[in-house]
N, C-alpha and C positions, 0 to 999 in steps of 0.2 A: 504494500499499500506506498510506503514511502517511497519508496523507488518511482510507482507511477507519479508522485508530486513531486520527484527530485529533489527529496530531501535527504541529502547526503548526510548530514550532520544525525539526523535521526535513525538513518540506516545503521550508521556507525553504532548510535547508542543502543540500538535494540540488538546489534550483534554481541555488544559487550554485556549487556544484560542476560542473553541468553547462556556465555560462556560463564558469568559469576553465578547462575544457579546451579550449574554443576562443573567446578573448576577442572574434574578429572574425566570429563566426557572428551572422549578423541574423536568422534563425529561434530560436536560442537566446536571443538579447537580450529579442526578442519575448514569448516562454514567460516571461520572468522577469518581465516586467512585467505578464503576466496573472496570474500566480501571485500578487506582491505586490498586485497590485489586488484579488485577491479576497479577500485577508484585511485591505482597507482600509489599506494602507500605500502612498497614493496618491504621495505626496511620491517614495519610492524608484521605485514604477512608472513614473510619469513620465519621470523621468531612464534607465530602462531603453529606452523608447519613443523618446525623442529619440536617446540613442545610438544604437539600432539606424536610425533616419533618416540619423544621422550617417554610420555606417559603408556605407551603400547609399543615397543620394540617390535612385535610381530604384527603389526597392522599394515596390510598392505593397502589400504585407502590412505593413510597418512604417508607413506611413501611416496605412491602414485600421485596424489594430489599435490606432493612436492615438486614431483617429477614436472607435472604439468605448467605449476610455476615458474621452474628453470626454463621450460620451455618457452613459454610466453616473453621470459624477458631475453631471449636468445642465449642462453649459457647453455650451450651443448654438452659441456662435461660435465655440469652437475645433472643436467638431463639425464645423461647416458647412466651416471650412477645412482641415481635414484630409481630409475625404471628398474635398474638390476635390483636395487634392494627390496624394490617391492614385488618384484615375481619371484624370490626367494621365500616369501613369506607364505606360510601356509594357510592363514585367515582367509586368503582371497579365494574364490571360487575358478573352477577352469575357464569358464566363459570369459570371465573379467578377465583373468590373465592372457587368454588369447586375443582378447580385444586390447590390450596394453600391448602386447607383442605384436601384431598387426600393425596398430599405429607406430611403433617404434621402427619398425622394419620399413615402412612408409617413409618415415623421416631420412631414415639412414642408409636403403640400400644402394643407393646410387656410388656409396661412398665405399670402396672394395677394403678401406682398411679398419671398416667395421665388421667386415662377414666374420673372422674368429670372435668378436664378440656377440653377435647376432648367434652364431651357432654355440656358443657357451650357453646362453640364453635357453635355447631349444633343448640343449642337454641337460640344464637343471630342471625344467619344466618335465621330461620324459622321465629323470629321477625320482621326481615327486610325484608324477602321474603316469607310469608305465601303461597302463591299459588306458589310454585316453585317445579313442579315434582319430579326433580332431586334431588332438596336438603333432601327431605322427603325419597325418594328410598337410596341414599347413606347413610342416617342416620339411615335406618331400616338394612341396612348390615353392619354397622360398629355395632350396637347392636347384630346381629348374631353372630360377632367375639368375641364381649365381653359378649355373652352366657345370653344376657338378652332379652330372646325372646318373652315375655309378652310386653315390651317396643318396641322391632322389629314389633311385628304384629301391634302394635298402630299405629306407623309410617308406616307401609306398608297398611294399610288403608285407611291412607290419600292420600299415594300415588296414590292407585287404584281410590280415590274419586276425585282426579284431572285427572287421566287419565286411565280410566277400560279396553282401549285398550292396557293390556299387560299380555298375557297368561302366560310367567314367574312368573311374580308379583303374578297372582291368584294362582298358584300351591306353590309359596313361602309361602303365607299368610297362605294356609290350611295347609302347612307343620308346619310353627308357632305354630297353634293352635293346632297340634298332639302334639309338642315338650312340651305343657303346659297342656297336656292331658285336653284340652277344646273341647272335640268331637262336642259339641252342635255348638261352632261355628266354627269348621272346615267345620261341615256338611253344615251351613249357608253360608260360604267361598264358598264352592264348588258349591253349589245350585247357588249362584250369578252369579258364574264365566261361568255357563254353559248357563246363559242366553246369555253371549256375545261368547261364543266359545262352542255350544252342541256337538261337534265333538270331544273334547277332551278326548281322550281313557284314560289317565294317571288319570285323574280327577273321571272318573267313576269308576275305580281300586280302588281310594281312599275310594270314597265313600262308595262302595261295602263293602270295610275293614271295614269302621265304623261301617255300618250296622252289619255285621258279628260281631265284639267285642260286639255289643249291644244286641247279639243274635236274630236278626231280618234278620235269615238266608235267607228267601225267597227274601226279598227287596236287600238281597246282591248278591245273584245269579242274579237278574234281573240287578243288576248293571254290574256285570261281562259278561252277555250275550252282554250286551250294548257295551261292551268294547271291546270284541272279534270281534263284527261285524264293530266297527271301527277303530281297531287297523291294520297299516301297515303290512302284512304277512311277509315283508322282515325285520320287525323289531322282532329279535328272541328275544333280551333283555325283550320287553314290553310282549310277548306272554308268556315267562316265567314266568314272574311276575303276569300276570293275571291267568294261571294254579295255580301258589302257592297259590294266594288267593283262588281259588276254593277249593283246598284243604285244606286249614284252614277252610273254610267255612263247606266243608264235615265233616271235623272232628269236627265241633262243634255241627254239627247233629248228633253225634254219629255215622255215617256212614266211620269207619276207613278205611276200605277196599278201598273202592271210593276213599277216602282222599288218600292214597299212590299210587294209578293210576294216580292221577291229580300232586300229587307230583314228579313221576318218568315222566312223559308227561313234567313236567315244566324242568326239569333234560336235558331232551332229546334236547329241545330247546337251552338251556344254561348250561353245566354241572358245569359251575361256579357261580351257583347261590347260593350263600351263605344263604339266606334265606330259601330255598326251603330244603337246604342238614338239617341245623340246624333244622327246624320244623318237618321234615321227623323223623330225629333220635331221637328229644326227644319223639316225639308220639309213636315210636316203644318203647322205652326204658319204657315209662309209662304203655304201655301194654305188657311189657315182650315178644315183638315179635322180629324175624329177628334181635336178637342183634349183631352177627356178621355184618351184613351191617350195622346197624345202628353205629357201631363202625366206620367202614370203611367211614361213610358220614362224622362223627362229628371230624373225624381225619383229613379229607379233608378239613375242616372248620380251624381248630387248626392252619392248615399249614399256612394259609392266615390270621386270625385273634386271633393269640394267645392271646390278651391283652382285647377281648371282653368279657365282663362279662355274655352277653345273651350265647354266646357260650360254654364260660367256664363252666357254670351252666349246660348246657346240657351233656357235655363232663362227667362232676361229676356224673350228673344221668343215663348217660348210663352204665359208670365202676361201679356205685352201684349194678346195674343191673345185671352186670356181676360178682359180688362178688368181683370185686376188689377195697377192702376198701380203702387200705393204699392209693393207687394213688388218687382214688374218692375224699379223705379228704385232698389230697394237693391240688386238682383242685378245690375242695368247699373254700379252705383256700384262694386260689387267686379270686375266684370270689369275696368274701366279702370284701379282701384289694382293690379291683378294683372299687367297687360300692359305689357311694355316699349315705349318709344316706339318701337324699332325694329321692334317687331311689330305695331305699330298699323294697324288697317284702317279703311277708310271706312265698313264695313259696321256696326262695333261703333258708330262714333262715329254715324253715322245712326240706327242703333238708338237710342243715346242721347238724340239729338233728339227723335225721335219718343215716346218714354217720357217724357220731361221735359215735351214740349208736352201731351200727353192727362193728365200729374199735375199740371197747372195753373202751370207754369212756362215759359211762353214766350218770356221773353229767353235764358235758359239753354239752350233749344231750339236757337234761332237761333244761340248760340255753338257747341254742337255740330255744326250741319249745316256752318258755315263751318270748322271743322275737319276736316270729313269732305271737304269739297271739295278740301282740300290733298292729300288722297290720291287724289282721284277727281275731277278738275277739270272734266271732260265730262258729268260724271251729271247731265241734264236735271232729272231729277226734284229732285235734289238743290237745282238752281239754281232751279227754281220755289220750294223750300221757302224759300230764304233771301231771294228777291226778295219772296215775298208774306208771309214771315215767319207761315205758319201750316204746317197739316201737309195733305198730300193722301193722299188712298187711291189706291192703283194702279189 
């Protein structure tokens, strides 16, 4: 009421009366701190928050309110310290702790130096509440943001162990294993998920793609057929994805004409399917077929994904096959620039060598071929290129 009347003096006096009525009440002390802070009386506010923490050192509310105060005055060190103190207290319920932690992450996650601190906070919560599904799930999602996919998969395993009734969680787990190139674990996660959700068409598609990648094409096709039978016929993006995967499978079987049929079918359902456009363009380039159409496809991809290393590599290879060596070199340079060393492949480096050779840089080409051999030492064509220091047509 006093606030509505803009009567600051009476507001503060009423807070003082409340506190005096019960000097040992932590909640009244915290309330006073918030009121005084609201009117810019920082020194008095901090004294009330300190007093609340003294009255009950186990009060999560007191520490978190103090943390909010430090945050409001842009004291990141104090905020960090008091959030940690708040989350250590058993008096706070799990949902409140998670709310605090999510707010903290939102404030701090862009600073990589804070990651050990955030991980320490999650580890503290897990020790306190080892069987809380939401803590493990939040931890997994944070680790995904931090790009620690292996650790994220470990936490998501814990999450699903506590509550397997989570189709999105199963999809996330299988995706995480694929991110770290663990096909066996991805397959196992999908098989387990299909025990609970046998009609999940998306998981059948991913499982089929795993089999295709292993060159188990018959098993892959079986999964794709299941996916087609389960897919919602109105879900054009899913249908497009399935037909793209069938195209990949057909190409793996060296049935290139059939693969192009399925890629085009995928694009009929979803003309913006970047994966279908990229894969179809790349396979056309490899075979030297329909290079005008391949160029049109990959340029459409580049309009949307100009900094995607996979798409850039395809673009470079289409240009190479069209004998536009200067522009191909520009694109392969960009590909290598954007590719982390851990994600580098023999194919990209071999492409770079071929492009540099045809663009009049044979010494640089040999260097790229040598680098490629570190990733694929048994590649006979690469060995010939390095040994004879020249490009060989396959």
